[in-house]
C-alpha positions in Angstrom: 95.9 85.5 213.6 98.1 84.9 216.2 97.2 83.0 219.3 98.8 83.5 222.9 98.5 80.9 225.5 99.1 81.8 229.2 100.0 78.9 231.6 99.1 79.8 235.0 101.6 78.4 237.9 99.9 78.2 241.1 103.0 78.4 243.3 101.1 78.5 246.9 100.2 74.7 245.7 103.4 73.9 244.5 105.1 70.5 246.1 108.5 68.6 245.2 108.9 64.8 246.0 111.6 63.4 245.4 112.8 59.6 246.3 116.8 58.6 246.6 118.3 55.7 247.6 121.9 55.6 249.2 124.1 52.8 249.5 124.9 54.2 253.3 122.7 53.2 256.1 120.1 55.4 257.5 121.8 56.8 260.5 124.5 57.8 258.8 122.1 59.8 255.9 120.0 61.1 258.7 122.9 62.7 259.7 123.7 64.2 257.2 120.8 66.4 257.2 121.2 67.0 261.1 125.0 67.8 261.4 125.4 71.1 260.8 129.4 70.5 259.2 127.6 68.2 256.8 124.9 70.0 255.7 126.7 73.5 254.6 129.2 71.0 251.9 125.9 69.7 250.1 122.9 72.2 250.7 121.7 74.1 247.9 122.2 73.7 243.7 125.4 73.0 242.5 127.8 76.1 242.6 126.5 77.4 245.8 128.6 77.3 249.0 127.0 77.9 252.9 129.1 80.3 254.6 126.0 80.5 257.6 124.9 77.1 258.4 123.4 76.7 262.3 121.4 73.6 262.9 119.4 72.7 266.2 118.0 69.2 265.0 115.1 69.1 267.9 111.3 69.3 267.8 111.4 73.7 268.4 115.0 74.2 267.2 116.0 76.5 264.8 117.7 76.4 261.2 119.4 79.0 259.4 121.2 78.7 256.1 122.9 81.4 254.3 123.4 80.0 250.6 125.9 82.1 248.1 125.4 81.9 244.5 128.1 81.8 241.9 127.6 85.0 241.7 128.2 86.1 245.2 124.5 87.2 245.9 123.5 85.6 249.7 120.2 84.0 249.8 119.3 83.5 253.6 116.6 80.9 255.1 115.5 80.4 258.7 113.4 78.5 259.8 112.2 75.8 262.8 112.3 71.8 263.3 108.9 70.5 264.0 109.8 67.1 264.1 113.1 65.2 264.8 112.8 61.5 265.0 116.1 60.3 264.3 117.0 58.4 262.4 113.6 57.8 260.8 112.0 61.7 259.9 112.5 65.1 260.4 110.4 68.1 259.4 110.7 71.7 259.3 109.2 75.1 258.4 111.3 77.4 256.8 111.0 80.8 255.3 113.4 82.6 252.3 114.1 85.9 253.4 114.2 89.0 250.9 116.5 91.8 251.2 114.5 93.2 253.6 114.8 90.4 256.0 111.2 89.5 255.9 110.0 85.8 254.5 108.9 86.0 251.2 107.5 82.4 251.3 107.2 79.6 253.6 107.9 75.8 253.0 107.5 72.8 254.8 110.4 70.0 254.3 109.6 66.8 255.8 112.2 64.1 255.1 111.8 60.4 256.0 114.4 57.5 256.2 114.2 53.6 256.0 116.5 51.1 255.5 116.9 47.9 254.0 119.8 45.5 253.6 122.2 48.3 253.9 120.5 51.0 252.2 118.4 53.7 252.7 115.4 55.1 250.9 115.3 58.8 251.9 111.4 60.6 250.4 111.7 64.3 250.9 108.5 66.2 250.3 108.7 70.2 250.2 105.7 71.7 249.9 105.0 75.5 250.0 102.8 76.9 252.9 102.0 80.8 251.5 104.3 83.4 249.8 104.0 87.0 249.0 103.6 88.7 245.9 106.7 88.8 243.8 107.4 85.1 245.7 107.0 83.3 242.2 110.2 84.1 240.4 112.4 82.1 243.2 109.7 79.2 243.6 109.9 78.3 239.9 113.5 76.6 240.7 112.3 74.8 243.3 111.8 71.5 241.8 115.4 71.7 240.1 116.8 73.1 243.0 116.0 70.0 245.1 116.8 67.6 242.4 121.0 69.0 242.4 120.6 69.6 246.1 120.0 66.0 246.7 122.7 65.3 244.3 125.1 66.8 246.1 124.1 65.0 249.1 124.4 61.9 247.3 127.9 63.1 246.9 128.3 64.2 250.6 127.4 60.6 251.4 129.1 58.8 249.3 132.7 60.2 250.2 132.0 59.0 253.8 
């Protein structure tokens, strides 16, 4: 007898939470998130580049990043900052855009920064707000993508 077990993942409830401690003041770590020149150097998983990185870090301001994968595929993302309280907290809603330029899913990313003894504790929460059919294939790598992205951020902070 052959038994098949299917495990369904409800990507509409997907949430990633990651905490990282940096040996740097929170004003510096916050700036890494709001200065497009810095964000372009660390955003995305290992091997990705960001040929387009526009950030207007204020409530209602836009964020747009084109991530280029090692194979040359470009993954555009656009969104809007909901909250920017320097250097404590930022929040933005962003949508991954499909080949037709339409959003495939939207996430809400909230990042908080606290400082103690010259070190910054950063907590990131990214949760899916909605998705279209077929978006699951992109969301399956969301947790790993954020982990690699935050590793790249740590390297950028260390280089300062």
